C-alpha positions as CSV (number, residue, x, y, z in Angstrom):
1,M,42.1,-7.3,-167.7
2,T,40.7,-9.4,-170.5
3,I,40.0,-8.6,-174.1
4,R,36.3,-8.6,-173.3
5,D,36.9,-5.9,-170.6
6,N,38.8,-3.8,-173.1
7,A,36.0,-4.1,-175.6
8,R,33.4,-3.1,-173.0
9,K,35.5,0.0,-172.1
10,G,35.8,0.9,-175.7
11,K,32.1,0.6,-176.2
12,K,31.4,2.9,-173.2
13,A,33.8,5.5,-174.6
14,E,32.1,5.3,-178.0
15,D,28.7,5.7,-176.4
16,L,29.9,8.7,-174.4
17,F,31.4,10.3,-177.5
18,R,28.2,9.8,-179.5
19,F,26.1,11.3,-176.7
20,N,28.4,14.3,-176.1
21,K,28.9,15.0,-179.8
22,G,25.2,14.6,-180.5
23,I,24.4,17.3,-177.9
24,T,27.1,19.8,-179.1
25,S,27.0,19.4,-182.9
26,D,24.5,20.6,-185.4
27,E,25.5,17.7,-187.7
28,P,24.3,14.1,-187.2
29,V,26.7,11.7,-185.6
30,E,27.0,8.7,-188.1
31,R,28.7,5.4,-187.4
32,T,31.2,4.5,-190.1
33,G,32.8,1.3,-189.0
34,I,35.5,1.5,-191.7
35,G,38.8,3.0,-190.4
36,S,37.1,5.3,-188.0
37,D,34.2,5.1,-185.6
38,F,32.1,8.1,-186.5
39,R,31.6,10.8,-189.0
40,V,30.2,14.2,-188.1
41,G,30.0,16.6,-191.0
42,D,33.3,16.4,-192.9
43,D,35.2,15.1,-189.8
44,Y,36.0,11.5,-189.0
45,Y,36.5,10.4,-185.3
46,E,38.2,7.4,-183.9
47,V,37.4,7.0,-180.2
48,K,39.9,5.2,-178.0
49,S,39.9,4.5,-174.3
50,G,43.0,4.2,-172.1
51,D,46.2,3.6,-173.9
52,A,44.7,1.8,-176.9
53,H,46.6,2.2,-180.1
54,L,45.3,2.9,-183.6
55,S,45.2,-0.2,-185.9
56,P,47.1,-0.2,-189.1
57,R,43.8,0.5,-191.0
58,Q,43.1,3.4,-188.7
59,E,46.6,4.8,-189.2
60,E,46.0,4.7,-193.0
61,E,42.7,6.5,-192.6
62,K,44.4,9.1,-190.4
63,K,47.0,9.8,-193.2
64,K,44.4,9.8,-195.9
65,R,42.0,12.2,-194.1
66,G,44.6,14.5,-192.6
67,N,43.0,17.3,-190.5
68,N,39.6,15.7,-191.0
69,F,40.6,12.7,-188.9
70,K,40.3,13.3,-185.1
71,E,41.4,10.9,-182.4
72,V,39.3,11.2,-179.2
73,R,40.6,9.7,-176.0
74,Y,38.8,8.8,-172.8
75,S,40.5,7.5,-169.7
76,D,40.1,3.9,-168.6
77,D,37.7,4.9,-165.9
78,V,34.9,6.0,-168.2
79,D,31.7,5.5,-166.3
80,Y,28.2,6.7,-166.8
């Protein structure tokens, strides 16, 4: 598996999260791009696929935000 494959899987997982959260939330799903992928209301979400790890920046963000930082995981076989 190449880095490009991993990036493609990560993008699919993010797209799936944005779609699902957009349907189930009354709040808009906003892309952040700084230490997390999305913000929905007061909560920040980092979307990961497979066994991907949080980056050091994302770990800092998780500590800083506490319960407002959510890590959402999708399996490697995300498909839509």
